[in-house]
HTML snippet that shows the backbone in 3Dmol.js (N, CA, C, O; Angstrom):
<script src="https://3Dmol.org/build/3Dmol-min.js"></script>
<div id="view" style="width:600px;height:400px;position:relative"></div>
<script>
const pdb = `
ATOM      1  N   MET A   1     191.907 130.551  39.196  1.00  0.00           N
ATOM      2  CA  MET A   1     190.409 130.835  38.880  1.00  0.00           C
ATOM      3  C   MET A   1     190.734 132.195  40.078  1.00  0.00           C
ATOM      4  O   MET A   1     191.562 132.085  40.982  1.00  0.00           O
ATOM      5  N   LYS A   2     190.006 133.264  39.868  1.00  0.00           N
ATOM      6  CA  LYS A   2     189.995 134.609  40.071  1.00  0.00           C
ATOM      7  C   LYS A   2     189.183 135.205  40.691  1.00  0.00           C
ATOM      8  O   LYS A   2     188.348 135.817  40.025  1.00  0.00           O
ATOM      9  N   GLU A   3     189.091 135.273  42.243  1.00  0.00           N
ATOM     10  CA  GLU A   3     187.689 135.991  42.770  1.00  0.00           C
ATOM     11  C   GLU A   3     187.463 137.275  42.393  1.00  0.00           C
ATOM     12  O   GLU A   3     188.315 138.160  42.311  1.00  0.00           O
ATOM     13  N   GLY A   4     186.301 137.364  42.165  1.00  0.00           N
ATOM     14  CA  GLY A   4     185.671 138.508  41.639  1.00  0.00           C
ATOM     15  C   GLY A   4     185.140 138.588  40.212  1.00  0.00           C
ATOM     16  O   GLY A   4     184.124 139.126  39.773  1.00  0.00           O
ATOM     17  N   GLU A   5     186.299 137.771  39.494  1.00  0.00           N
ATOM     18  CA  GLU A   5     186.051 137.422  37.861  1.00  0.00           C
ATOM     19  C   GLU A   5     185.038 136.000  37.353  1.00  0.00           C
ATOM     20  O   GLU A   5     184.044 135.882  36.637  1.00  0.00           O
ATOM     21  N   ASP A   6     186.033 134.899  38.278  1.00  0.00           N
ATOM     22  CA  ASP A   6     185.698 134.254  38.167  1.00  0.00           C
ATOM     23  C   ASP A   6     184.537 133.304  39.146  1.00  0.00           C
ATOM     24  O   ASP A   6     183.918 132.323  38.734  1.00  0.00           O
ATOM     25  N   TYR A   7     184.468 133.806  40.303  1.00  0.00           N
ATOM     26  CA  TYR A   7     183.774 133.305  41.154  1.00  0.00           C
ATOM     27  C   TYR A   7     183.512 134.633  42.298  1.00  0.00           C
ATOM     28  O   TYR A   7     184.144 135.664  42.069  1.00  0.00           O
ATOM     29  N   TYR A   8     182.704 134.606  43.360  1.00  0.00           N
ATOM     30  CA  TYR A   8     182.628 135.379  44.503  1.00  0.00           C
ATOM     31  C   TYR A   8     182.053 134.391  45.493  1.00  0.00           C
ATOM     32  O   TYR A   8     181.549 133.337  45.107  1.00  0.00           O
ATOM     33  N   ILE A   9     182.141 134.785  46.982  1.00  0.00           N
ATOM     34  CA  ILE A   9     181.723 133.712  47.969  1.00  0.00           C
ATOM     35  C   ILE A   9     180.313 134.678  48.390  1.00  0.00           C
ATOM     36  O   ILE A   9     180.338 135.888  48.614  1.00  0.00           O
ATOM     37  N   ASN A  10     179.267 133.907  48.421  1.00  0.00           N
ATOM     38  CA  ASN A  10     177.928 134.655  48.955  1.00  0.00           C
ATOM     39  C   ASN A  10     178.214 134.769  50.399  1.00  0.00           C
ATOM     40  O   ASN A  10     179.182 134.256  50.961  1.00  0.00           O
ATOM     41  N   LYS A  11     176.851 135.828  51.222  1.00  0.00           N
ATOM     42  CA  LYS A  11     176.656 135.936  52.347  1.00  0.00           C
ATOM     43  C   LYS A  11     176.815 134.267  53.194  1.00  0.00           C
ATOM     44  O   LYS A  11     177.073 134.200  54.396  1.00  0.00           O
ATOM     45  N   ASP A  12     176.656 133.307  52.516  1.00  0.00           N
ATOM     46  CA  ASP A  12     176.281 131.952  53.512  1.00  0.00           C
ATOM     47  C   ASP A  12     177.889 130.963  53.684  1.00  0.00           C
ATOM     48  O   ASP A  12     178.178 129.988  54.379  1.00  0.00           O
ATOM     49  N   GLY A  13     178.717 131.836  52.624  1.00  0.00           N
ATOM     50  CA  GLY A  13     180.252 131.421  52.476  1.00  0.00           C
ATOM     51  C   GLY A  13     180.599 130.426  51.140  1.00  0.00           C
ATOM     52  O   GLY A  13     181.674 130.041  50.681  1.00  0.00           O
ATOM     53  N   ASN A  14     179.430 130.230  50.801  1.00  0.00           N
ATOM     54  CA  ASN A  14     179.262 129.462  49.170  1.00  0.00           C
ATOM     55  C   ASN A  14     180.217 129.838  48.263  1.00  0.00           C
ATOM     56  O   ASN A  14     180.731 130.905  48.599  1.00  0.00           O
ATOM     57  N   PHE A  15     180.519 129.530  47.568  1.00  0.00           N
ATOM     58  CA  PHE A  15     181.397 129.773  46.224  1.00  0.00           C
ATOM     59  C   PHE A  15     180.539 130.020  44.975  1.00  0.00           C
ATOM     60  O   PHE A  15     179.951 128.985  44.661  1.00  0.00           O
ATOM     61  N   VAL A  16     180.272 131.066  44.151  1.00  0.00           N
ATOM     62  CA  VAL A  16     179.076 131.223  43.106  1.00  0.00           C
ATOM     63  C   VAL A  16     180.192 131.118  41.912  1.00  0.00           C
ATOM     64  O   VAL A  16     181.176 131.843  42.065  1.00  0.00           O
ATOM     65  N   PHE A  17     180.161 130.510  41.043  1.00  0.00           N
ATOM     66  CA  PHE A  17     180.555 130.687  39.674  1.00  0.00           C
ATOM     67  C   PHE A  17     179.773 132.127  39.038  1.00  0.00           C
ATOM     68  O   PHE A  17     178.571 132.336  39.206  1.00  0.00           O
ATOM     69  N   THR A  18     180.709 133.075  38.271  1.00  0.00           N
ATOM     70  CA  THR A  18     179.943 133.780  37.231  1.00  0.00           C
ATOM     71  C   THR A  18     179.969 133.199  35.874  1.00  0.00           C
ATOM     72  O   THR A  18     180.709 132.292  35.493  1.00  0.00           O
ATOM     73  N   GLU A  19     178.999 133.881  35.131  1.00  0.00           N
ATOM     74  CA  GLU A  19     178.767 133.516  33.819  1.00  0.00           C
ATOM     75  C   GLU A  19     179.954 133.583  33.183  1.00  0.00           C
ATOM     76  O   GLU A  19     180.315 132.754  32.348  1.00  0.00           O
ATOM     77  N   ALA A  20     180.691 134.681  33.586  1.00  0.00           N
ATOM     78  CA  ALA A  20     182.317 134.644  32.831  1.00  0.00           C
ATOM     79  C   ALA A  20     183.226 133.421  32.883  1.00  0.00           C
ATOM     80  O   ALA A  20     184.078 133.163  32.032  1.00  0.00           O
ATOM     81  N   TYR A  21     182.941 132.649  34.038  1.00  0.00           N
ATOM     82  CA  TYR A  21     183.719 131.457  34.358  1.00  0.00           C
ATOM     83  C   TYR A  21     183.017 129.965  33.477  1.00  0.00           C
ATOM     84  O   TYR A  21     183.571 129.015  32.924  1.00  0.00           O
ATOM     85  N   HIS A  22     181.862 130.255  33.637  1.00  0.00           N
ATOM     86  CA  HIS A  22     180.858 129.114  32.799  1.00  0.00           C
ATOM     87  C   HIS A  22     181.313 129.165  31.450  1.00  0.00           C
ATOM     88  O   HIS A  22     181.602 128.123  30.862  1.00  0.00           O
ATOM     89  N   LEU A  23     181.428 130.584  30.756  1.00  0.00           N
ATOM     90  CA  LEU A  23     181.591 130.453  29.426  1.00  0.00           C
ATOM     91  C   LEU A  23     183.079 129.958  28.988  1.00  0.00           C
ATOM     92  O   LEU A  23     183.280 129.448  27.886  1.00  0.00           O
ATOM     93  N   LYS A  24     184.021 130.140  29.880  1.00  0.00           N
ATOM     94  CA  LYS A  24     185.430 129.921  29.963  1.00  0.00           C
ATOM     95  C   LYS A  24     185.705 128.503  30.101  1.00  0.00           C
ATOM     96  O   LYS A  24     186.745 128.059  29.613  1.00  0.00           O
ATOM     97  N   ARG A  25     184.832 127.684  30.757  1.00  0.00           N
ATOM     98  CA  ARG A  25     184.525 126.158  31.055  1.00  0.00           C
ATOM     99  C   ARG A  25     184.361 126.223  29.566  1.00  0.00           C
ATOM    100  O   ARG A  25     185.415 126.438  28.967  1.00  0.00           O
ATOM    101  N   GLY A  26     183.269 126.086  28.814  1.00  0.00           N
ATOM    102  CA  GLY A  26     182.373 125.740  27.533  1.00  0.00           C
ATOM    103  C   GLY A  26     181.382 125.170  27.696  1.00  0.00           C
ATOM    104  O   GLY A  26     180.655 125.033  26.713  1.00  0.00           O
ATOM    105  N   TYR A  27     180.913 124.555  29.132  1.00  0.00           N
ATOM    106  CA  TYR A  27     180.120 123.912  28.860  1.00  0.00           C
ATOM    107  C   TYR A  27     178.918 123.758  29.382  1.00  0.00           C
ATOM    108  O   TYR A  27     179.129 124.921  29.724  1.00  0.00           O
ATOM    109  N   CYS A  28     177.599 123.432  29.895  1.00  0.00           N
ATOM    110  CA  CYS A  28     176.904 123.335  30.938  1.00  0.00           C
ATOM    111  C   CYS A  28     176.960 122.345  32.323  1.00  0.00           C
ATOM    112  O   CYS A  28     177.488 121.255  32.102  1.00  0.00           O
ATOM    113  N   CYS A  29     176.753 122.443  32.941  1.00  0.00           N
ATOM    114  CA  CYS A  29     177.188 120.926  33.863  1.00  0.00           C
ATOM    115  C   CYS A  29     175.739 120.552  34.636  1.00  0.00           C
ATOM    116  O   CYS A  29     175.659 119.610  35.424  1.00  0.00           O
ATOM    117  N   LYS A  30     174.700 121.354  34.322  1.00  0.00           N
ATOM    118  CA  LYS A  30     173.180 120.667  34.335  1.00  0.00           C
ATOM    119  C   LYS A  30     172.712 121.001  35.801  1.00  0.00           C
ATOM    120  O   LYS A  30     171.772 120.392  36.312  1.00  0.00           O
ATOM    121  N   ASN A  31     173.420 122.015  36.472  1.00  0.00           N
ATOM    122  CA  ASN A  31     173.361 121.769  37.837  1.00  0.00           C
ATOM    123  C   ASN A  31     172.398 122.989  38.515  1.00  0.00           C
ATOM    124  O   ASN A  31     172.019 123.168  39.673  1.00  0.00           O
ATOM    125  N   LYS A  32     172.235 123.554  37.580  1.00  0.00           N
ATOM    126  CA  LYS A  32     171.165 124.984  37.566  1.00  0.00           C
ATOM    127  C   LYS A  32     171.567 125.917  38.049  1.00  0.00           C
ATOM    128  O   LYS A  32     170.832 126.602  38.760  1.00  0.00           O
ATOM    129  N   CYS A  33     172.859 126.248  37.820  1.00  0.00           N
ATOM    130  CA  CYS A  33     173.675 126.991  38.403  1.00  0.00           C
ATOM    131  C   CYS A  33     172.886 128.743  38.564  1.00  0.00           C
ATOM    132  O   CYS A  33     171.728 128.962  38.207  1.00  0.00           O
ATOM    133  N   LEU A  34     173.464 129.411  38.938  1.00  0.00           N
ATOM    134  CA  LEU A  34     172.637 130.881  39.370  1.00  0.00           C
ATOM    135  C   LEU A  34     173.080 131.873  38.165  1.00  0.00           C
ATOM    136  O   LEU A  34     172.412 132.726  37.582  1.00  0.00           O
ATOM    137  N   HIS A  35     174.289 131.517  38.004  1.00  0.00           N
ATOM    138  CA  HIS A  35     174.802 132.213  36.507  1.00  0.00           C
ATOM    139  C   HIS A  35     174.977 131.601  35.430  1.00  0.00           C
ATOM    140  O   HIS A  35     175.828 132.017  34.643  1.00  0.00           O
ATOM    141  N   CYS A  36     174.296 130.594  35.171  1.00  0.00           N
ATOM    142  CA  CYS A  36     174.195 129.758  33.702  1.00  0.00           C
ATOM    143  C   CYS A  36     173.944 130.547  32.544  1.00  0.00           C
ATOM    144  O   CYS A  36     172.844 131.055  32.326  1.00  0.00           O
ATOM    145  N   PRO A  37     174.829 130.653  31.873  1.00  0.00           N
ATOM    146  CA  PRO A  37     174.584 131.453  30.362  1.00  0.00           C
ATOM    147  C   PRO A  37     173.940 130.884  29.424  1.00  0.00           C
ATOM    148  O   PRO A  37     173.645 131.509  28.405  1.00  0.00           O
ATOM    149  N   TRP A  38     173.548 129.349  29.642  1.00  0.00           N
ATOM    150  CA  TRP A  38     173.074 128.456  29.189  1.00  0.00           C
ATOM    151  C   TRP A  38     171.306 128.167  29.506  1.00  0.00           C
ATOM    152  O   TRP A  38     170.626 127.408  28.816  1.00  0.00           O
ATOM    153  N   ASN A  39     170.809 128.914  30.633  1.00  0.00           N
ATOM    154  CA  ASN A  39     169.989 129.234  31.239  1.00  0.00           C
ATOM    155  C   ASN A  39     169.196 127.488  31.615  1.00  0.00           C
ATOM    156  O   ASN A  39     168.001 127.206  31.534  1.00  0.00           O
ATOM    157  N   PHE A  40     170.202 126.689  31.969  1.00  0.00           N
ATOM    158  CA  PHE A  40     169.476 125.319  32.096  1.00  0.00           C
ATOM    159  C   PHE A  40     168.699 125.663  33.399  1.00  0.00           C
ATOM    160  O   PHE A  40     169.007 126.421  34.318  1.00  0.00           O
ATOM    161  N   GLY A  41     167.616 124.895  33.214  1.00  0.00           N
ATOM    162  CA  GLY A  41     166.627 124.873  34.789  1.00  0.00           C
ATOM    163  C   GLY A  41     166.095 126.032  34.539  1.00  0.00           C
ATOM    164  O   GLY A  41     164.913 125.752  34.740  1.00  0.00           O
ATOM    165  N   LYS A  42     166.107 127.466  34.158  1.00  0.00           N
ATOM    166  CA  LYS A  42     165.247 128.201  34.065  1.00  0.00           C
ATOM    167  C   LYS A  42     164.244 128.333  32.993  1.00  0.00           C
ATOM    168  O   LYS A  42     164.428 128.309  31.776  1.00  0.00           O
ATOM    169  N   THR A  43     162.597 128.548  33.996  1.00  0.00           N
ATOM    170  CA  THR A  43     162.027 128.198  32.564  1.00  0.00           C
ATOM    171  C   THR A  43     161.512 129.652  32.173  1.00  0.00           C
ATOM    172  O   THR A  43     162.046 130.615  32.724  1.00  0.00           O
ATOM    173  N   GLU A  44     160.639 129.823  31.376  1.00  0.00           N
ATOM    174  CA  GLU A  44     160.616 131.087  30.586  1.00  0.00           C
ATOM    175  C   GLU A  44     160.027 132.104  31.460  1.00  0.00           C
ATOM    176  O   GLU A  44     160.295 133.304  31.396  1.00  0.00           O
ATOM    177  N   GLU A  45     159.551 131.786  31.939  1.00  0.00           N
ATOM    178  CA  GLU A  45     158.590 132.916  32.874  1.00  0.00           C
ATOM    179  C   GLU A  45     159.804 133.386  34.167  1.00  0.00           C
ATOM    180  O   GLU A  45     159.540 134.432  34.760  1.00  0.00           O
ATOM    181  N   ASN A  46     160.664 132.884  34.447  1.00  0.00           N
ATOM    182  CA  ASN A  46     161.656 132.951  35.245  1.00  0.00           C
ATOM    183  C   ASN A  46     162.823 134.366  34.278  1.00  0.00           C
ATOM    184  O   ASN A  46     163.219 135.396  34.822  1.00  0.00           O
ATOM    185  N   ASN A  47     163.119 133.958  32.817  1.00  0.00           N
ATOM    186  CA  ASN A  47     163.832 134.502  32.058  1.00  0.00           C
ATOM    187  C   ASN A  47     163.187 136.364  32.094  1.00  0.00           C
ATOM    188  O   ASN A  47     163.871 137.371  32.281  1.00  0.00           O
ATOM    189  N   LYS A  48     162.014 136.293  31.899  1.00  0.00           N
ATOM    190  CA  LYS A  48     160.998 137.611  31.474  1.00  0.00           C
ATOM    191  C   LYS A  48     161.330 138.076  32.759  1.00  0.00           C
ATOM    192  O   LYS A  48     161.814 139.208  32.785  1.00  0.00           O
ATOM    193  N   SER A  49     161.161 137.356  34.078  1.00  0.00           N
ATOM    194  CA  SER A  49     161.593 138.443  35.416  1.00  0.00           C
ATOM    195  C   SER A  49     162.742 138.947  35.380  1.00  0.00           C
ATOM    196  O   SER A  49     163.000 140.146  35.477  1.00  0.00           O
ATOM    197  N   GLU A  50     163.682 137.852  35.204  1.00  0.00           N
ATOM    198  CA  GLU A  50     165.260 138.766  35.175  1.00  0.00           C
ATOM    199  C   GLU A  50     165.488 139.627  34.594  1.00  0.00           C
ATOM    200  O   GLU A  50     166.348 140.396  35.024  1.00  0.00           O
ATOM    201  N   LYS A  51     164.719 139.946  33.146  1.00  0.00           N
ATOM    202  CA  LYS A  51     165.298 140.954  32.269  1.00  0.00           C
ATOM    203  C   LYS A  51     164.442 142.302  32.419  1.00  0.00           C
ATOM    204  O   LYS A  51     164.311 143.078  31.473  1.00  0.00           O
ATOM    205  N   LYS A  52     163.746 142.568  33.953  1.00  0.00           N
ATOM    206  CA  LYS A  52     163.441 143.866  33.559  1.00  0.00           C
ATOM    207  C   LYS A  52     164.292 144.589  34.554  1.00  0.00           C
ATOM    208  O   LYS A  52     164.323 145.819  34.561  1.00  0.00           O
TER     209      LYS A  52
END
`;
const viewer = $3Dmol.createViewer("view");
viewer.addModel(pdb, "pdb");
viewer.setStyle({}, {cartoon: {color: "spectrum"}});
viewer.zoomTo();
viewer.render();
</script>
């Protein structure tokens, strides 16, 4: 894994996986990840506000 490409460390010190990492892995883990390319756990309303 490569920092900045596959993950970054947020202000709380947690690893956050990027969309690119999730796509490389190839499946959804169903943990409602912040950058989930499959939008698991996100409502239609949330998706609309993110696209603005």
